[in-house]
C-alpha beads as a LAMMPS data file, in Angstrom:
LAMMPS data file: protein, C-alpha beads

276 atoms
275 bonds

1 atom types
1 bond types

-500.0 500.0 xlo xhi
-500.0 500.0 ylo yhi
-500.0 500.0 zlo zhi

Masses

1 110.0

Atoms # bond

1 1 1 -111.800 263.655 385.052
2 1 1 -110.523 266.462 382.765
3 1 1 -107.047 267.764 383.521
4 1 1 -106.545 271.406 384.554
5 1 1 -105.215 272.117 381.051
6 1 1 -108.282 270.550 379.403
7 1 1 -110.595 272.594 381.597
8 1 1 -108.631 275.708 380.697
9 1 1 -109.046 275.152 376.949
10 1 1 -112.726 274.415 377.397
11 1 1 -113.070 277.996 378.623
12 1 1 -110.273 279.848 376.803
13 1 1 -108.741 280.183 373.348
14 1 1 -105.513 281.877 372.271
15 1 1 -105.947 284.412 369.468
16 1 1 -102.784 285.184 367.512
17 1 1 -102.830 288.572 365.799
18 1 1 -100.499 287.707 362.923
19 1 1 -98.883 291.005 361.949
20 1 1 -97.321 290.439 358.543
21 1 1 -93.532 289.912 358.461
22 1 1 -93.157 290.098 362.240
23 1 1 -92.191 286.503 363.020
24 1 1 -95.770 285.263 363.031
25 1 1 -95.074 282.153 360.954
26 1 1 -92.285 281.196 363.344
27 1 1 -94.570 281.693 366.340
28 1 1 -97.297 279.563 364.736
29 1 1 -94.774 276.789 364.074
30 1 1 -93.654 276.917 367.709
31 1 1 -97.262 276.702 368.881
32 1 1 -98.052 273.818 366.541
33 1 1 -95.194 271.943 368.202
34 1 1 -96.504 272.917 371.620
35 1 1 -100.262 272.437 371.159
36 1 1 -100.424 269.931 368.285
37 1 1 -101.433 270.498 364.659
38 1 1 -105.107 269.727 365.104
39 1 1 -105.403 272.340 367.852
40 1 1 -104.029 275.225 365.751
41 1 1 -106.286 276.838 363.162
42 1 1 -104.521 279.214 360.773
43 1 1 -107.112 281.340 358.975
44 1 1 -104.569 282.108 356.231
45 1 1 -104.822 278.525 355.024
46 1 1 -108.561 278.518 354.396
47 1 1 -110.863 280.374 352.067
48 1 1 -113.003 282.998 353.826
49 1 1 -116.607 283.669 352.908
50 1 1 -117.373 287.378 352.921
51 1 1 -120.793 288.822 353.640
52 1 1 -122.021 292.384 353.996
53 1 1 -121.560 292.242 357.767
54 1 1 -118.436 290.159 358.293
55 1 1 -116.012 287.540 357.059
56 1 1 -116.655 283.950 358.075
57 1 1 -114.408 280.894 358.010
58 1 1 -116.635 277.820 357.511
59 1 1 -113.708 275.452 358.034
60 1 1 -113.230 276.817 361.527
61 1 1 -116.668 275.624 362.629
62 1 1 -115.654 272.061 361.747
63 1 1 -112.700 272.181 364.151
64 1 1 -114.236 274.351 366.838
65 1 1 -114.041 271.916 369.710
66 1 1 -110.379 271.154 368.998
67 1 1 -109.134 274.722 368.463
68 1 1 -106.797 276.014 371.148
69 1 1 -105.161 278.696 369.010
70 1 1 -106.603 280.722 366.163
71 1 1 -104.074 282.590 364.011
72 1 1 -104.431 284.883 361.037
73 1 1 -104.075 288.417 359.737
74 1 1 -106.905 289.334 362.078
75 1 1 -107.256 292.786 363.573
76 1 1 -107.850 293.147 367.265
77 1 1 -111.312 293.332 368.594
78 1 1 -114.948 294.089 368.242
79 1 1 -117.261 294.370 371.264
80 1 1 -119.250 291.176 371.641
81 1 1 -122.022 293.205 373.245
82 1 1 -123.093 293.949 369.653
83 1 1 -123.386 290.247 368.974
84 1 1 -124.316 288.684 372.304
85 1 1 -126.091 291.439 374.290
86 1 1 -126.832 290.758 377.942
87 1 1 -124.739 287.607 378.079
88 1 1 -121.548 286.697 379.888
89 1 1 -119.686 287.418 376.626
90 1 1 -120.812 291.051 376.415
91 1 1 -117.655 292.411 378.014
92 1 1 -115.288 290.232 375.984
93 1 1 -113.319 291.217 372.905
94 1 1 -112.769 288.901 369.949
95 1 1 -111.936 289.463 366.281
96 1 1 -114.945 290.294 364.134
97 1 1 -114.036 287.613 361.605
98 1 1 -114.475 284.697 363.990
99 1 1 -117.012 285.703 366.613
100 1 1 -119.780 283.456 365.158
101 1 1 -117.792 280.396 366.231
102 1 1 -116.402 281.022 369.696
103 1 1 -117.980 281.211 373.112
104 1 1 -114.646 281.139 374.892
105 1 1 -112.590 283.791 376.610
106 1 1 -109.977 285.055 374.101
107 1 1 -106.366 285.499 375.190
108 1 1 -104.484 287.622 372.663
109 1 1 -100.847 287.169 371.670
110 1 1 -98.696 288.746 368.937
111 1 1 -95.168 289.479 367.786
112 1 1 -93.966 292.765 366.306
113 1 1 -90.977 294.230 364.491
114 1 1 -89.378 297.576 363.748
115 1 1 -91.490 298.877 360.839
116 1 1 -88.524 299.620 358.555
117 1 1 -87.129 296.109 359.110
118 1 1 -90.620 294.774 358.517
119 1 1 -90.888 296.499 355.123
120 1 1 -87.406 295.354 354.131
121 1 1 -88.365 291.795 355.045
122 1 1 -91.578 292.090 353.042
123 1 1 -89.594 293.319 350.021
124 1 1 -87.176 290.388 350.265
125 1 1 -90.061 287.978 350.749
126 1 1 -91.814 289.185 347.593
127 1 1 -88.659 288.838 345.516
128 1 1 -88.597 285.116 346.338
129 1 1 -92.298 284.634 345.533
130 1 1 -92.882 285.028 341.760
131 1 1 -96.487 283.908 342.209
132 1 1 -97.331 286.758 344.558
133 1 1 -99.474 289.503 342.981
134 1 1 -97.117 292.257 344.199
135 1 1 -94.191 290.491 342.488
136 1 1 -95.942 290.926 339.164
137 1 1 -96.180 294.667 339.739
138 1 1 -92.483 295.113 339.101
139 1 1 -90.868 293.934 342.340
140 1 1 -88.414 291.688 340.532
141 1 1 -86.673 294.588 338.816
142 1 1 -87.040 297.199 341.555
143 1 1 -84.778 298.097 344.413
144 1 1 -86.143 298.818 347.879
145 1 1 -86.557 302.566 347.292
146 1 1 -88.599 301.886 344.160
147 1 1 -90.656 299.366 346.088
148 1 1 -91.523 302.048 348.667
149 1 1 -92.412 304.422 345.819
150 1 1 -94.894 301.800 344.570
151 1 1 -96.471 301.596 348.016
152 1 1 -96.673 305.392 348.195
153 1 1 -98.335 305.580 344.778
154 1 1 -100.929 303.054 345.934
155 1 1 -101.472 304.843 349.249
156 1 1 -100.694 301.515 350.891
157 1 1 -101.495 301.013 354.589
158 1 1 -98.203 299.123 354.878
159 1 1 -96.396 302.470 355.279
160 1 1 -98.870 303.961 357.768
161 1 1 -98.378 302.711 361.338
162 1 1 -99.981 299.403 360.460
163 1 1 -98.759 297.636 363.602
164 1 1 -100.457 300.106 365.934
165 1 1 -103.608 299.895 363.851
166 1 1 -103.718 296.109 363.816
167 1 1 -103.219 295.817 367.582
168 1 1 -105.986 298.330 368.288
169 1 1 -108.362 298.152 365.310
170 1 1 -108.018 301.931 364.978
171 1 1 -107.166 303.947 361.872
172 1 1 -105.424 307.327 361.811
173 1 1 -106.410 308.146 365.374
174 1 1 -104.702 311.284 366.757
175 1 1 -103.721 309.257 369.835
176 1 1 -103.072 305.961 368.052
177 1 1 -99.760 305.348 369.829
178 1 1 -101.284 305.727 373.289
179 1 1 -104.118 303.397 372.321
180 1 1 -101.589 300.839 371.072
181 1 1 -99.578 301.051 374.291
182 1 1 -102.765 300.606 376.296
183 1 1 -103.684 297.594 374.177
184 1 1 -100.269 296.058 374.846
185 1 1 -100.560 296.781 378.569
186 1 1 -104.126 295.639 379.131
187 1 1 -105.684 293.815 376.164
188 1 1 -102.928 291.391 375.163
189 1 1 -101.689 288.496 377.223
190 1 1 -98.275 288.860 375.585
191 1 1 -96.562 290.657 372.703
192 1 1 -92.898 289.937 371.897
193 1 1 -90.292 291.149 369.378
194 1 1 -90.182 289.115 366.167
195 1 1 -86.932 287.342 367.120
196 1 1 -88.168 286.415 370.606
197 1 1 -91.166 284.277 369.655
198 1 1 -89.482 281.256 371.252
199 1 1 -89.588 283.076 374.606
200 1 1 -93.359 283.407 374.346
201 1 1 -93.731 279.794 373.230
202 1 1 -91.542 278.546 376.060
203 1 1 -93.458 280.560 378.636
204 1 1 -96.585 278.747 377.443
205 1 1 -94.722 275.432 377.414
206 1 1 -93.679 275.893 381.034
207 1 1 -97.200 276.767 382.146
208 1 1 -98.835 273.941 380.186
209 1 1 -96.130 271.482 381.256
210 1 1 -95.028 270.752 377.702
211 1 1 -91.487 270.359 376.266
212 1 1 -89.786 273.607 375.334
213 1 1 -89.233 274.585 371.690
214 1 1 -85.976 275.390 369.930
215 1 1 -85.223 278.877 368.643
216 1 1 -85.721 278.302 364.913
217 1 1 -86.766 280.931 362.362
218 1 1 -89.148 280.181 359.504
219 1 1 -88.001 281.412 356.044
220 1 1 -84.506 282.518 357.131
221 1 1 -83.272 282.478 353.514
222 1 1 -85.477 285.478 352.764
223 1 1 -83.233 287.550 355.022
224 1 1 -80.083 287.005 352.965
225 1 1 -80.702 289.644 350.299
226 1 1 -79.890 293.201 351.321
227 1 1 -82.579 295.859 351.020
228 1 1 -80.864 298.986 352.281
229 1 1 -83.027 302.125 352.007
230 1 1 -81.590 305.452 350.888
231 1 1 -81.410 308.277 353.437
232 1 1 -84.444 309.914 351.841
233 1 1 -86.509 306.719 351.971
234 1 1 -85.427 306.024 355.537
235 1 1 -86.365 309.555 356.607
236 1 1 -89.768 309.176 354.972
237 1 1 -90.463 305.845 356.681
238 1 1 -89.294 307.074 360.081
239 1 1 -91.671 310.021 359.808
240 1 1 -94.602 308.090 358.352
241 1 1 -94.282 305.148 360.747
242 1 1 -93.376 307.132 363.837
243 1 1 -96.082 305.586 366.020
244 1 1 -95.060 302.047 365.028
245 1 1 -91.414 302.826 365.778
246 1 1 -92.243 304.177 369.219
247 1 1 -94.570 301.266 369.947
248 1 1 -91.859 298.778 368.985
249 1 1 -89.420 300.512 371.328
250 1 1 -92.009 300.447 374.115
251 1 1 -92.644 296.719 373.623
252 1 1 -88.927 295.995 373.415
253 1 1 -88.454 297.621 376.828
254 1 1 -91.462 295.983 378.477
255 1 1 -92.154 292.596 376.902
256 1 1 -90.113 290.556 379.399
257 1 1 -91.998 291.955 382.382
258 1 1 -95.195 291.348 380.427
259 1 1 -94.223 287.682 379.909
260 1 1 -93.655 287.226 383.633
261 1 1 -97.067 288.700 384.362
262 1 1 -98.651 286.538 381.652
263 1 1 -97.151 283.413 383.182
264 1 1 -98.622 284.334 386.557
265 1 1 -102.026 285.003 384.986
266 1 1 -102.069 281.680 383.158
267 1 1 -100.952 279.710 386.200
268 1 1 -103.798 281.263 388.140
269 1 1 -106.343 280.493 385.411
270 1 1 -105.225 276.891 384.977
271 1 1 -104.188 275.762 388.429
272 1 1 -106.074 277.995 390.883
273 1 1 -108.308 275.098 391.952
274 1 1 -105.549 272.495 392.007
275 1 1 -103.142 273.840 394.595
276 1 1 -100.317 274.511 392.115

Bonds

1 1 1 2
2 1 2 3
3 1 3 4
4 1 4 5
5 1 5 6
6 1 6 7
7 1 7 8
8 1 8 9
9 1 9 10
10 1 10 11
11 1 11 12
12 1 12 13
13 1 13 14
14 1 14 15
15 1 15 16
16 1 16 17
17 1 17 18
18 1 18 19
19 1 19 20
20 1 20 21
21 1 21 22
22 1 22 23
23 1 23 24
24 1 24 25
25 1 25 26
26 1 26 27
27 1 27 28
28 1 28 29
29 1 29 30
30 1 30 31
31 1 31 32
32 1 32 33
33 1 33 34
34 1 34 35
35 1 35 36
36 1 36 37
37 1 37 38
38 1 38 39
39 1 39 40
40 1 40 41
41 1 41 42
42 1 42 43
43 1 43 44
44 1 44 45
45 1 45 46
46 1 46 47
47 1 47 48
48 1 48 49
49 1 49 50
50 1 50 51
51 1 51 52
52 1 52 53
53 1 53 54
54 1 54 55
55 1 55 56
56 1 56 57
57 1 57 58
58 1 58 59
59 1 59 60
60 1 60 61
61 1 61 62
62 1 62 63
63 1 63 64
64 1 64 65
65 1 65 66
66 1 66 67
67 1 67 68
68 1 68 69
69 1 69 70
70 1 70 71
71 1 71 72
72 1 72 73
73 1 73 74
74 1 74 75
75 1 75 76
76 1 76 77
77 1 77 78
78 1 78 79
79 1 79 80
80 1 80 81
81 1 81 82
82 1 82 83
83 1 83 84
84 1 84 85
85 1 85 86
86 1 86 87
87 1 87 88
88 1 88 89
89 1 89 90
90 1 90 91
91 1 91 92
92 1 92 93
93 1 93 94
94 1 94 95
95 1 95 96
96 1 96 97
97 1 97 98
98 1 98 99
99 1 99 100
100 1 100 101
101 1 101 102
102 1 102 103
103 1 103 104
104 1 104 105
105 1 105 106
106 1 106 107
107 1 107 108
108 1 108 109
109 1 109 110
110 1 110 111
111 1 111 112
112 1 112 113
113 1 113 114
114 1 114 115
115 1 115 116
116 1 116 117
117 1 117 118
118 1 118 119
119 1 119 120
120 1 120 121
121 1 121 122
122 1 122 123
123 1 123 124
124 1 124 125
125 1 125 126
126 1 126 127
127 1 127 128
128 1 128 129
129 1 129 130
130 1 130 131
131 1 131 132
132 1 132 133
133 1 133 134
134 1 134 135
135 1 135 136
136 1 136 137
137 1 137 138
138 1 138 139
139 1 139 140
140 1 140 141
141 1 141 142
142 1 142 143
143 1 143 144
144 1 144 145
145 1 145 146
146 1 146 147
147 1 147 148
148 1 148 149
149 1 149 150
150 1 150 151
151 1 151 152
152 1 152 153
153 1 153 154
154 1 154 155
155 1 155 156
156 1 156 157
157 1 157 158
158 1 158 159
159 1 159 160
160 1 160 161
161 1 161 162
162 1 162 163
163 1 163 164
164 1 164 165
165 1 165 166
166 1 166 167
167 1 167 168
168 1 168 169
169 1 169 170
170 1 170 171
171 1 171 172
172 1 172 173
173 1 173 174
174 1 174 175
175 1 175 176
176 1 176 177
177 1 177 178
178 1 178 179
179 1 179 180
180 1 180 181
181 1 181 182
182 1 182 183
183 1 183 184
184 1 184 185
185 1 185 186
186 1 186 187
187 1 187 188
188 1 188 189
189 1 189 190
190 1 190 191
191 1 191 192
192 1 192 193
193 1 193 194
194 1 194 195
195 1 195 196
196 1 196 197
197 1 197 198
198 1 198 199
199 1 199 200
200 1 200 201
201 1 201 202
202 1 202 203
203 1 203 204
204 1 204 205
205 1 205 206
206 1 206 207
207 1 207 208
208 1 208 209
209 1 209 210
210 1 210 211
211 1 211 212
212 1 212 213
213 1 213 214
214 1 214 215
215 1 215 216
216 1 216 217
217 1 217 218
218 1 218 219
219 1 219 220
220 1 220 221
221 1 221 222
222 1 222 223
223 1 223 224
224 1 224 225
225 1 225 226
226 1 226 227
227 1 227 228
228 1 228 229
229 1 229 230
230 1 230 231
231 1 231 232
232 1 232 233
233 1 233 234
234 1 234 235
235 1 235 236
236 1 236 237
237 1 237 238
238 1 238 239
239 1 239 240
240 1 240 241
241 1 241 242
242 1 242 243
243 1 243 244
244 1 244 245
245 1 245 246
246 1 246 247
247 1 247 248
248 1 248 249
249 1 249 250
250 1 250 251
251 1 251 252
252 1 252 253
253 1 253 254
254 1 254 255
255 1 255 256
256 1 256 257
257 1 257 258
258 1 258 259
259 1 259 260
260 1 260 261
261 1 261 262
262 1 262 263
263 1 263 264
264 1 264 265
265 1 265 266
266 1 266 267
267 1 267 268
268 1 268 269
269 1 269 270
270 1 270 271
271 1 271 272
272 1 272 273
273 1 273 274
274 1 274 275
275 1 275 276
């Protein structure tokens, strides 16, 4: 007879919205330890196939039955009513890139970071990756202010409330912040600060009756180099990323209560018929 946990994963799948440079790699490593390598599918590691309508990941279909967590730089949500009208999935939300493969209830998780810290981390990361395309655009010889100037010249979304956008799948909405708060409150199972990913992993470990993980950070060496912005650059980023800054503050103040609620929700989903 299947265990309560097996029944749960037959009906549900965790979707990790991997917001770049927000502790996502650390969270994925924690969850690999918790769930097992074969049960974690990281879309960043496979080659997508793009069509006019969507982006598909053929490799995912090969591991569908084993997948308990899907991770990637996936934006939140598209109504499945457009794909599966008049079915039990019509009221569900799942990333556009992977909806051809799943018929399970998605449970969204993510980690976030102060947007200025996120950009500084991205700058440091690029300077240690000579093979990265952005490195070849002059990162090696630029300081952080010059790096931001490059992003401005390219009209990059990285300096435009990208965290709010990725958690809501909205662009430049006049009420983007409120939509992002609502998404945190109601659409995501859990969202934690970038340095608290172990708390999310250990909440899941407790619920799934698995050993807890240690608080280890992936790529800590990338944090050693300073990337201090000038006052002018800092003022620009604080103005341009105002919604992301306020969202991060909101999550920082509310994520622990959200984790407690998430634990209660998962216990109910997994053990409601088993007297636990």
